[in-house]
C-alpha positions in Angstrom: 145.1 45.0 18.2 148.5 44.3 19.7 149.9 41.0 20.4 150.3 42.4 23.9 146.6 42.8 24.5 146.0 39.5 23.1 148.4 37.8 25.7 147.0 39.5 28.5 143.5 38.8 27.6 144.6 34.7 26.8 146.1 34.9 30.4 143.8 36.3 32.2 141.4 33.2 30.7 143.5 30.6 31.6 143.7 32.0 35.4 139.9 32.9 35.4 137.8 31.2 32.9 134.7 32.7 31.4 133.3 34.0 35.0 134.4 37.0 34.9 136.2 36.9 31.2 133.7 39.9 29.6 134.1 42.2 32.5 136.9 44.6 32.1 139.2 45.3 34.8 138.5 48.2 37.2 140.6 51.5 35.9 140.9 50.1 32.4 139.6 52.3 29.7 139.4 56.0 28.4 138.9 58.5 31.0 136.0 60.7 30.4 137.2 64.4 29.8 133.7 66.2 30.0 132.6 67.0 33.8 129.8 64.9 35.1 128.0 68.8 35.6 128.4 69.2 32.0 126.5 66.1 30.5 123.2 66.3 33.0 123.8 69.9 32.2 123.0 69.0 28.4 120.8 66.5 29.3 118.2 68.4 31.4 118.4 71.5 28.9 117.8 69.0 25.8 114.7 67.5 27.8 112.9 70.6 29.1 113.9 73.5 27.2 114.7 75.0 23.8 116.7 77.8 22.6 115.4 81.1 22.0 113.6 81.7 18.8 113.8 78.0 18.0 111.7 74.6 18.5 114.9 72.2 19.2 118.1 71.8 19.7 121.3 70.9 17.2 124.4 70.2 18.4 126.2 73.2 17.3 123.5 75.1 19.4 123.4 73.4 22.6 127.5 73.7 22.4 127.3 77.1 22.1 124.9 77.2 24.8 126.9 74.8 27.5 130.6 75.5 26.1 131.9 72.3 24.6 132.4 71.2 21.0 129.6 69.8 18.9 130.5 66.4 18.7 130.7 65.9 22.6 127.3 67.1 22.8 126.6 64.3 19.8 128.4 61.6 22.0 126.0 62.9 25.2 122.5 62.3 22.7 124.0 59.2 21.0 125.2 57.6 24.6 121.6 58.4 26.4 119.4 58.1 22.6 118.2 61.6 22.6 117.2 62.8 19.2 115.7 66.0 19.7 116.1 66.3 15.5 113.2 63.8 15.1 109.9 64.0 16.0 106.5 61.6 15.9 102.7 61.9 14.8 100.5 60.8 17.5 96.7 61.1 19.0 95.0 58.9 21.8 91.6 58.1 21.0 88.8 59.3 23.1 86.4 57.5 21.5 83.8 56.2 24.9 84.1 52.4 23.1 87.9 52.3 22.2 88.5 49.8 24.9 85.1 47.4 23.4 86.1 48.3 19.5 89.1 47.8 19.8 88.8 44.8 22.0 86.1 43.5 19.0 88.7 44.6 16.1 92.2 42.9 17.4 90.0 39.5 18.7 89.3 39.0 14.6 92.8 39.4 14.2 94.2 37.0 16.4 91.4 34.3 16.7 88.8 34.8 13.4 85.5 33.2 13.2 84.9 29.9 11.5 83.8 29.9 7.6 84.3 33.2 7.2 86.3 36.2 5.6 87.8 39.1 7.7 88.6 42.1 5.5 90.5 45.5 6.2 88.2 48.2 4.4 89.0 51.7 3.4 88.9 54.6 1.1 92.5 56.0 -0.6 90.4 59.5 -1.5 91.6 62.0 -4.1 94.9 60.3 -5.4 95.8 62.9 -7.4 96.9 61.9 -11.8 100.3 63.6 -11.2 102.2 64.7 -14.5 105.3 66.5 -14.3 106.5 69.7 -16.4 109.3 68.4 -17.6 110.5 64.6 -18.6 112.6 62.9 -16.3 116.6 62.0 -16.4 116.9 57.9 -15.8 119.3 56.5 -13.2 122.8 56.3 -14.1 126.2 56.1 -13.1 126.8 58.3 -10.0 123.6 60.2 -10.7 120.1 59.7 -9.1 117.2 59.0 -11.4 115.4 63.3 -11.3 111.8 64.4 -11.7 110.7 68.1 -11.5 109.7 69.2 -8.1 106.8 70.7 -10.0 103.7 69.2 -11.7 100.7 69.3 -13.3 97.3 67.4 -11.9 95.0 65.9 -14.0 92.0 64.7 -11.9 92.0 62.3 -8.8 90.7 59.4 -8.3 89.3 56.9 -4.9 90.7 54.0 -4.1 87.9 51.2 -2.5 90.5 48.7 -1.1 89.7 45.4 1.1 92.3 43.3 2.3 91.9 39.5 2.9 93.5 39.1 6.7 93.8 35.2 5.9 95.0 35.4 2.7 96.8 39.4 2.0 94.8 39.5 -1.1 93.3 43.0 -1.9 89.8 43.7 -3.6 90.2 46.9 -5.3 88.2 49.3 -7.4 88.6 53.2 -8.4 85.6 55.1 -8.6 85.3 58.7 -9.0 84.0 59.7 -5.6 83.9 58.3 -2.2 79.9 58.7 -1.3 77.7 56.2 -0.2 76.6 55.0 -3.8 80.4 54.4 -4.9 80.3 52.3 -1.1 77.4 50.3 -1.9 78.4 49.5 -5.7 82.3 48.0 -3.6 80.3 46.3 -1.5 78.7 44.8 -4.2 81.9 43.8 -5.9 82.9 42.0 -1.8 79.4 39.9 -2.4 80.5 39.0 -5.7 84.7 38.1 -5.0 84.0 36.5 -1.9 82.6 32.7 -1.8 78.5 31.7 -0.7 78.7 30.0 2.3 81.3 32.6 3.9 80.1 35.3 6.4 82.0 38.6 5.6 83.4 40.9 8.7 84.1 43.9 7.3 87.1 46.8 9.6 86.5 50.1 8.8 86.7 53.4 10.0 84.1 55.5 11.3 83.5 58.0 8.1 79.5 58.7 8.2 79.4 57.6 4.6 79.4 54.1 6.3 76.8 54.4 8.5 74.5 56.3 5.9 71.0 54.8 5.5 71.2 53.1 1.8 74.4 50.9 3.5 72.0 50.0 6.5 69.1 48.9 4.3 71.8 47.0 2.3 73.3 45.2 5.3 69.5 44.1 6.3 69.1 41.9 2.9 72.7 41.1 3.3 72.6 39.5 6.3 76.5 37.7 5.9 77.8 40.7 6.2 78.7 41.9 9.5 80.8 45.8 10.0 83.3 46.1 12.7 84.4 49.9 13.3 87.6 50.9 14.8 87.6 53.4 17.7 87.7 56.7 16.1 91.7 58.6 15.7 93.1 54.8 15.1 93.7 53.8 11.3 96.4 52.2 12.8 94.3 49.1 13.7 93.2 48.5 10.0 95.6 47.0 8.2 94.4 47.9 5.1 96.4 51.2 5.7 99.6 49.4 5.9 99.0 48.0 2.4 98.6 51.7 1.5 101.4 53.0 2.9 103.3 50.5 0.1 100.9 51.3 -3.1 101.9 54.7 -2.5 105.9 54.1 -2.1 105.8 51.8 -4.6 103.7 52.8 -7.4 102.2 56.6 -6.6 105.0 58.6 -5.1 107.5 58.5 -8.1 104.7 57.9 -11.1 103.9 60.2 -13.5 100.7 59.8 -14.6 99.3 61.7 -17.7 95.3 61.4 -17.5 93.5 59.4 -14.4 93.0 56.5 -16.6 96.1 56.6 -16.9 96.4 56.6 -12.7 93.9 53.8 -12.3 95.7 51.7 -14.8 99.0 51.9 -12.7 96.8 51.6 -9.7 95.5 47.9 -10.9 98.1 47.1 -12.3 100.2 47.2 -9.1 97.3 45.5 -7.6 97.1 43.1 -10.1 101.2 41.8 -9.5 100.5 41.9 -5.7 97.7 39.4 -6.0 100.1 36.9 -8.4 102.0 36.5 -4.7 100.0 38.0 -1.8 101.4 38.5 1.8 99.4 38.6 4.5 100.7 41.0 7.3 100.8 39.3 10.8 99.4 41.0 13.8 101.0 40.3 17.1 99.8 43.1 19.7 96.9 41.2 22.3 94.5 44.1 23.5 95.8 43.7 27.0 99.1 44.6 25.7 97.7 47.8 23.4 95.6 48.9 26.6 98.9 48.6 28.8 100.4 50.9 26.5 97.7 53.1 25.5 97.1 53.7 29.6 100.9 54.5 29.7 100.0 56.8 26.5 97.5 58.8 28.7 99.9 59.0 31.8 102.7 60.5 29.9 99.6 63.2 27.9 98.3 63.9 31.3 101.7 65.2 33.3 102.7 67.1 29.8 99.3 68.9 30.0 99.9 69.6 33.8 103.5 70.9 33.2 
């Protein structure tokens, strides 16, 4: 800035102190050249309409519609936090026992029982062993690493995983399918991993396999196991899904696997590396906070449905 500006602010500080120092004097600053009516029209069209034959507005389509420059449209959107080019997915659970299940699961996160292990468990099914049709090129200066867009499939595996909420360690096993028989095999693995004398609280989804009669019979013989089901359409409540995301981003998405055993070896290598220095995911939201947000979401969804 100029020396004149610095002197002006110093003089103002000497006379007014810090009381009004952060406020800009009225009449200062560049005046807007966009009529307020145009701004309101841009905002209204963005929130309540779409261009003909398209699903959402771009800066250019809006500029053409209103008769201003695309940069003007971008400034209006940025000032009001409007991002019509983005869309996020969501689904509100219709589970009649939603509140009961939510309170149960969140209670385990925030106030786990004594002498017990809380595990978030799920299956990552049909993980594909994808091989590229040509060799990938390495990262060099001025060029990102490359890989072919097409691939060859060499089969799939299913990863069963149970995340320890307290320590962040993961018990994992790759099995061919995700039937109740494989589910029971993984239960036996967990039973062997968790020290005797500790109760086992498992958080899992409502997949039919988890409620199979053979599973119920196994649980009757192993009374230290307690199942806690998340509400339907609420996978976000299961912390192991967060770990699955990291596995996908760090070990699977850019991986090249020549066979299913090669894929399993890579998954097990990531699992071992993670367990060498585990970090737990810290749950902070209370059940009341979540229920309040869900209630607001239902009101918004109902209003959108009526419109």
